[in-house]
KEZAVO-940738 format. One record per atom (N, C-alpha, C): x, y, z. Coordinates in steps of 0.1 Angstrom, whole numbers, padded with zeros to 4 digits, always signed. Layout:
XYZ...
END
This chain:
+0003-0013-0002+0000+0000+0002+0010+0013-0005+0022+0012+0007+0025+0023+0008+0024+0037+0017+0038+0043+0027+0039+0044+0038+0029+0056+0038+0030+0065+0027+0027+0077+0026+0007+0077+0026+0004+0066+0016-0010+0064+0015-0016+0055+0029-0011+0048+0038-0013+0042+0052-0013+0052+0056-0008+0064+0059-0008+0075+0069-0019+0082+0066-0021+0086+0052-0030+0096+0051-0045+0086+0053-0046+0074+0052-0060+0066+0052-0062+0067+0067-0049+0062+0077-0051+0066+0089-0053+0078+0098-0050+0092+0090-0054+0103+0094-0038+0105+0102-0033+0101+0101-0018+0104+0109-0008+0111+0099+0001+0117+0106+0015+0119+0097+0023+0108+0095+0031+0113+0084+0038+0102+0084+0052+0095+0091+0055+0108+0097+0067+0104+0108+0062+0092+0117+0045+0099+0123+0041+0090+0136+0039+0075+0123+0034+0071+0115+0031+0058+0109+0045+0053+0109+0059+0061+0105+0068+0050+0105+0072+0047+0120+0069+0055+0129+0072+0058+0143+0061+0043+0149+0052+0040+0143+0043+0027+0146+0046+0016+0141+0055+0017+0128+0056+0005+0123+0073-0002+0131+0080+0013+0137+0091+0005+0141+0095+0005+0155+0078+0005+0162+0079-0001+0173+0082+0012+0186+0079+0021+0180+0086+0035+0188+0075+0042+0196+0064+0038+0193+0052+0048+0195+0042+0036+0193+0031+0038+0200+0017+0028+0203+0009+0040+0197-0002+0036+0187-0009+0046+0180-0020+0044+0193-0027+0058+0194-0043+0058+0199-0055+0055+0194-0064+0055+0203-0074+0044+0201-0083+0049+0186-0080+0061+0187-0089+0063+0172-0077+0059+0161-0068+0057+0158-0059+0052+0153-0063+0034+0153-0063+0032+0158-0064+0018+0160-0077+0015+0153-0088+0021+0159-0101+0022+0153-0102+0024+0139-0096+0031+0137-0093+0037+0122-0089+0025+0112-0082+0015+0117-0070+0007+0111-0081-0005+0109-0087-0006+0121-0099-0020+0118-0110-0013+0108-0119-0002+0110-0127+0000+0099-0123+0001+0081-0111+0009+0084-0109+0011+0068-0098-0005+0064-0094-0014+0073-0085-0024+0068-0088-0033+0071-0098-0034+0081-0106-0049+0088-0096-0057+0096-0091-0050+0103-0079-0055+0109-0086-0054+0120-0080-0072+0128-0089-0074+0141-0076-0075+0150-0080-0066+0163-0068-0071+0174-0072-0080+0182-0060-0089+0190-0065-0101+0198-0067-0098+0208-0067-0085+0214-0068-0084+0227-0079-0073+0227-0077-0066+0221-0085-0052+0218-0100-0050+0211-0108-0042+0211-0121-0042+0204-0117-0027+0199-0117-0014+0194-0111-0001+0193-0129+0001+0192-0138-0007+0190-0154-0007+0183-0161-0003+0199-0152-0007+0205-0161-0008+0224-0160+0004+0229-0146+0010+0223-0143+0022+0233-0151+0034+0227-0157+0040+0236-0165+0055+0235-0158+0064+0224-0160+0072+0212-0152+0081+0207-0161+0089+0206-0157+0101+0208-0157+0115+0210-0165+0122+0202-0181+0125+0198-0182+0127+0189-0175+0144+0185-0173+0141+0172-0170+0155+0162-0182+0160+0158-0180+0173+0163-0190+0187+0159-0187+0187+0144-0203+0187+0138-0202+0185+0124-0211+0200+0122-0217+0204+0129-0224+0217+0124-0230+0225+0143-0225+0239+0138-0229+0247+0150-0245+0246+0156-0253+0244+0146-0265+0238+0156-0265+0231+0159-0256+0219+0160-0260+0209+0175-0256+0215+0188-0251+0227+0186-0243+0235+0199-0261+0241+0204-0274+0238+0198-0283+0247+0204-0293+0239+0209-0295+0248+0221-0304+0237+0230-0319+0249+0236-0329+0239+0239-0340+0245+0240-0337+0260+0250-0329+0258+0260-0327+0265+0277-0322+0280+0270-0315+0279+0258-0303+0290+0257-0314+0302+0253-0325+0303+0245-0333+0313+0247-0335+0318+0260-0336+0311+0272-0340+0320+0284-0328+0323+0290-0320+0323+0286-0305+0327+0293-0301+0341+0290-0294+0348+0300-0287+0361+0300-0271+0360+0293-0264+0369+0295-0251+0371+0293-0245+0366+0308-0256+0373+0316-0252+0368+0329-0252+0353+0338-0256+0347+0327-0259+0332+0336-0249+0323+0333-0236+0333+0324-0226+0320+0314-0214+0330+0325-0209+0319+0323-0194+0321+0332-0181+0314+0328-0174+0316+0321-0167+0309+0316-0152+0308+0328-0153+0295+0334-0142+0293+0341-0129+0286+0337-0122+0280+0328-0113+0277+0329-0110+0275+0312-0101+0280+0301-0099+0277+0290-0084+0271+0288-0084+0258+0285-0068+0249+0285-0066+0248+0267-0056+0247+0264-0053+0242+0252-0052+0227+0251-0059+0221+0245-0060+0207+0243-0051+0202+0228-0043+0200+0224-0037+0198+0217-0031+0208+0201-0027+0208+0194-0026+0219+0187-0034+0230+0176-0050+0221+0179-0064+0222+0169-0073+0229+0181-0069+0225+0191-0085+0226+0203-0081+0231+0214-0090+0239+0220-0094+0245+0231-0108+0234+0241-0102+0235+0256-0112+0228+0263-0118+0239+0271-0129+0244+0269-0138+0257+0276-0144+0250+0288-0145+0249+0296-0151+0249+0311-0160+0263+0311-0174+0257+0312-0184+0269+0313-0193+0268+0328-0196+0277+0332-0202+0275+0344-0215+0279+0337-0226+0271+0340-0242+0277+0333-0252+0277+0342-0260+0289+0347-0268+0291+0355-0282+0294+0349-0289+0285+0352-0302+0280+0343-0313+0289+0353-0323+0294+0345-0327+0307+0351-0342+0298+0355-0348+0298+0366-0357+0292+0368-0370+0297+0361-0380+0290+0362-0394+0297+0354-0398+0299+0346-0402+0310+0337-0408+0310+0327-0396+0324+0317-0394+0322+0306-0387+0330+0300-0386+0341+0301-0373+0346+0305-0372+0363+0307-0374+0372+0292-0370+0365+0283-0378+0375+0272-0392+0374+0263
END
């Protein structure tokens, strides 16, 4: 298949793929799951499909909840913002849910 194509299909950089082959690094669960799904690899002691995969956000509409229309800016407090990898942030929010009828 070729290392470049394999790395591309596993969605990892070529250097990471070579480290997996040389047994210098162990692939994470997403890489193992992708190999199982795309190539039909069976793992002797591990079934990556049984590990819960974080849901990837597809659109901003996924963030819409019915209670948001009842909230004001004062109801939301940013508690913590932490970098998580190169392309992500972990944001911890504190939400105060208004009691009773809508404020608006």
